[in-house]
N, C-alpha and C positions, 0 to 999 in steps of 0.2 A: 504494500500500500504506500502511495506517495504521501509526502507531507501535506500536499494540498487536499488529497482525499481524506486524510486524518483530520483536517480542520473543518471539513464539511459538517454542517449541523444536520443531524438526522432526527426524525420524530422519536419520541419515547412513549411508553405506554400511558403515562399520566397526561401527556399532551400529544395526541396523535397527529395534529396538524401544526405545521410551522407558522410562526407569525410573519407578517410582511417584512419586518426587519431581518428575521432569520433567513427568509428566502432571498432577500436582497444581498445579505452577507455572502451566502453560497454563490449567488450569481456573480458578484463582484470578484471573488477570489478565483473563480473559474476563468473569467474574462482576463484578469490580470495574468494568470498563469499562461493563457493562450497568447496574450500579447508578448509576454516574456519569451516564449518559445519562438514566436515569429521574429522578434528582434534578434534573438540569438542565431536564427537561421539566416537572416540577412547578413549578420557579421561574418558568418562562416561562408556564405555563398558568394559574396561580392569579390573577395580575392580570387576565388576559383574562376568566376566569370571574367575577371580582369585578365587573368592569364590566357584563357581561351580567346578572349577578344583580341589580345595582342597576337596570338598565334594564328587565328583563323580569319577574323574580320578585317583587321588592319591590312594584311596583304591583299585581300580582295579589293578593299577600298583604294589602295595604292594602284592596283592593276587597272581599276576602272578609271581613275584619274589619268593614268598614262594613256589609256585607250581613247579617252575623250580629247586629250591633247593631240594625239595622232589624228583623230577625226577632224579637229579644227584645221590642222595644216593640210589634211587631205582635201577638205572643201576649198581651201585656198588654191591648191593645185588644180582643182577642177575649174576654178574661175579663170585660170589662164587659158583654158580651151575655148574654142570658138563654136562649140557645138550647142551651146545653150541659148534659148530665146531670152528676151529681156526679162520677162516675168520669172523665168527659171533662175536667172542670175540673181535677181533680187531675193528670191527665196533662199538661194544658197548663201548669200551674204547675211540674211537674217538669221539663218540657222547657225552659221559660223559665229556670229557675234553673240548669240545666245550661249553657245557652248563655251566659247572663250571667256565671256563675261562671268559665267557660272564658276569656272575654274579660278579666275582671278579674284572672285569674291572670297574664296577660301585661302588663296595664296597669291598675293599681289606682287611678289618679288620675281616673277617670271618675266624678264624683260622681253624675250622673244615673243611670248604670247601676248603681252601688252601691246607690242608693236604691231602684231597681226590684227588685234582688235581695232587699234587706231587706224589701221590701213583701210578697213572696210566699214567702220561705223561712222555715222554722221557726226558724232561727238566723241572726242577721245575719252578713254576709260576714266582717267582721274576727274575730268569735268563731269562725266555722267555720274560717277560715284558721289561727288560733292552735291550734285543736283538732288540725288535720292536722299542723302543725309539731311539736306536743308528742308526737303519736303516732309521728312519724318519729324523734324523739329517744329515746323509749322503746324502739323497735325497734332503733335503732343501738346503744344501750347493751346490749341483750340479745344482739345478734349479735357485737359487737366486744369487750364487756367493759369498755369505756371508762366512766369516770365523767364525765358531762357536766354535773354540778352540778344545781342546782334549776331550776325552770321559769321563774324570774324573768328577764325580758328576752327570752324567746323568744316572739315574736308572729307571725313569718312564717317561710317556708321559708328565706329568706336568713339570718335570725337563727340557725336551726338549723344551717345549713351552716357559718356562722362559728364557732359553738360546737364543731362537729364538728372543724373544722380546728385549733382551739385544743387540743382534747383529744388529737388525734393528734400534734401537736407536743410536748405535754407528755409523752405516752407515749414518743415517740422519745427525748426528752432523758433521761427516766428510764432507759430501756433502755441508752442510751449510757453514762450514769454508772455503771450496774450492771456493764456489760461492762468499763469501765475499772477498776473496783474489783476485779473478778475477775481481770483480767489482772495488776494490780499485786500481788495476793495469791498468784498462781500462780507457782511457781518456773519459771524459763526452762528449757525442755527442749532437748536437743540435736536439731538438725534431722535428719530422716530422710534416707536416701540419695535417696529420690524427691524430697523437697523441695530438696535440694542440687542434684540433676540439673536440676530444673525451673528453679531460679534461674540455674544456669549456662547453660542454653539461652536463657533470656531475655536474659542479659547478652551472649551471643554474637550473638543476633539484633540487639540494639541496636548492637553493635560493627560488624556488617555494614552497617547503615544509616549509621553514622558514617563508615565508610571511603569509601562512595560520596559522602557529603557533602564529605569532605576532598578527594577527587579532583576534584570539580566546583569547589569553592572555589579550589583551586590553579590550575585552568585559567581560571576566569572572573573572578578577582579584578580589579576594574576599575582598581585603582591600578597594575597592571603593564602597562596598555595606554596607549600614547602617542597613538594616533589618537583624536581626540575622538568620532567617530561609532562606532568600535568600542568605545570605553569606555562610551558610552551603551548600546549593545546588550548588552554584558557586564553592565552594572549592572542592566538589566532582567531578564536571565536569572538573575543572582545573587539578585535579589529572589524569583524563583520558586523557586530552590533553597532559600533560607532558609524560605520558607513551607512547602514540601514537607517539609523536615527537621523543622520545628517541629510539623507535623501527623503525623509518622511515616508520611508518604505515600511508601512505597518505590516504587510503580509510577510516580509522577510523576518521582522521581529517576532511575529507569532510563530513562524516556522522554527526560528532559533529557540524559542521557549519550548516548543514541542521536542526539538532535538535534545535539549539538556534536561528534558523531563520536568520542566517547571510547570507545564500544564499537560493535561491529557486530552483525549478525544472528546470528553464531555465538558471540558472547561468552557468553551465558547457557547455551548448549548445552555449552560447554566447562567450565562451573563444576562443581566437585566436588559429590558428594552431600551432604556436610555443609553446604557453602555454600548449596545450594538448600534444604536443610532450614531453615536460618536465614531465608532469604528467605521461604519459605512461611509461617513463623510470623508474620513481620511482615505479610505480605499477608493472612493469615487474620484478624489483628486489625483490619487496615484495612477488610476487607470487613464485619466485624461492626459497626464504627463506622458505615459507610455504611448498613447495614441499619437500625441504630437511628435514624439521622437520617431515613431514608425513613419509618420508622414514626412518628417525631415529626411530620414535615411533614404526613403524611396525617391524623394525629390532630388537629392544629391546624386543618387545612382543614375537617374534619368539624365541629369545634367552632365555628369561625368562621361556617360557613354552615348551622348547625342541622341537620346530617345525623346519622343514627344512628351510634353508635360501631361500629367494625369496622375491617377492613383489606382490602387487595386492590384498591383503585380503580386504574384505569389512567389516568394523567394525560393521555394522548393522547385519551381519550374523555370528557373533562369536558363537551364540547359536547352529547354525547348524554345525559349525566346531567342537564344543565340543561333540555334540551328535554323529557325525560321528566317532570321535576318540573313544568315549565310546563304540560304537557298535563293532569297531575293537578289542578293548581290551577285551570285553566280549567274542567275538568269540575266541580270542587267549587263554583266560582262560579256556574256554570249551574244546578247542583242547588239551591243556596241561593236563587237568583232564582226558580226554578220553585216552590220551597216557599212563597216569599212570595206569589206569585200564586195558589197553591192555596188560601190562606186566604180568598180572595174567593168560593169555591164551598163552601157549607156541606156538601153531600152528600159531595163529595170529601174535605173535611177530616175529616168524621166517620169515613169509611172509613179514612183515614190514621191517625186517633187510635186506632182499634181495633187496627190493626197495631202501633202504638207501644206500646199497653198490653201486647200479647203479648210484644213484645221486652223491655219493662221487667220483666215477670214472669219471663221466661227468665233475664235478668241477675240478678235477685234470687235465683232458684233456684240458679244457678251459684255465686253468692257464698255462700249458705247451705251448699251442698253441700261446697264446698272450705274 
């Protein structure tokens, strides 16, 4: 039987039904244990995924980038031929600029590729990039109401993001200063009964946590143990007690009490309704902190490995996630290689260009419409 199972409150003959607080206690410790396991799985799985990402996905991504670069120069070579009609040449230039611009967006230090883009684009890459960054700045100002200053110094998306962060920090500081001024100018009001009751409940919950800590500290204090081996064991347990208390980790404190036989399986069941209410308040806060940490870990995982923002990934299935990504990258690499070979056949390329012209017109129509 696990320690969590041992802490579960079970009905007794004298009271066959659990009270609402007892049911909530059982539910909270189950949820906390599940969140703990999930968090531990994340910590175990992320390094494994990172190794596989480096060994499997990065080489595929590098190969795709190289193939797209070859594709850009292959389109440039086609434009030196006189076999293309005017509309076909325009389509080739558009596709070349799209491919080269996408690559330069992730790595702008490729001088040859930048020269190729500038050769065929109406506006050179640096000017186009600055135009996009300034458009993002104007949109951000309109949406957020922030004053991001003049356009000087904004040449890239990174410049815009830095200016945006500066603007948000300045706004937060201004709001904090205004709130402090309002608070200083507002006469202190007497706390309502609800506020007083809430503060009292929080204080009692903290007191319950402190009582358990004191009981454990009294039993485990290593200075009171003469046997060296027992003193070392108690010192290790006391470190866990200190860590759990500092983190407001009530469940770990209860597990430690169970471990040192300071409580038994019936101890929690015998606790009064008010004591359980205080326990449940601390456990509820502990569960929320775990959920926030799980959300943070997943968000950082998505950011570190270039995944779309979101939530709900199962850390036990990261292998499946990686394999699915690898399949998509392999398919993309094969498509890119097929497209490169296609350029060797004029008839096939002309039919392909006709389809691309239709897609570009549809995209332009959609942009104009919306």
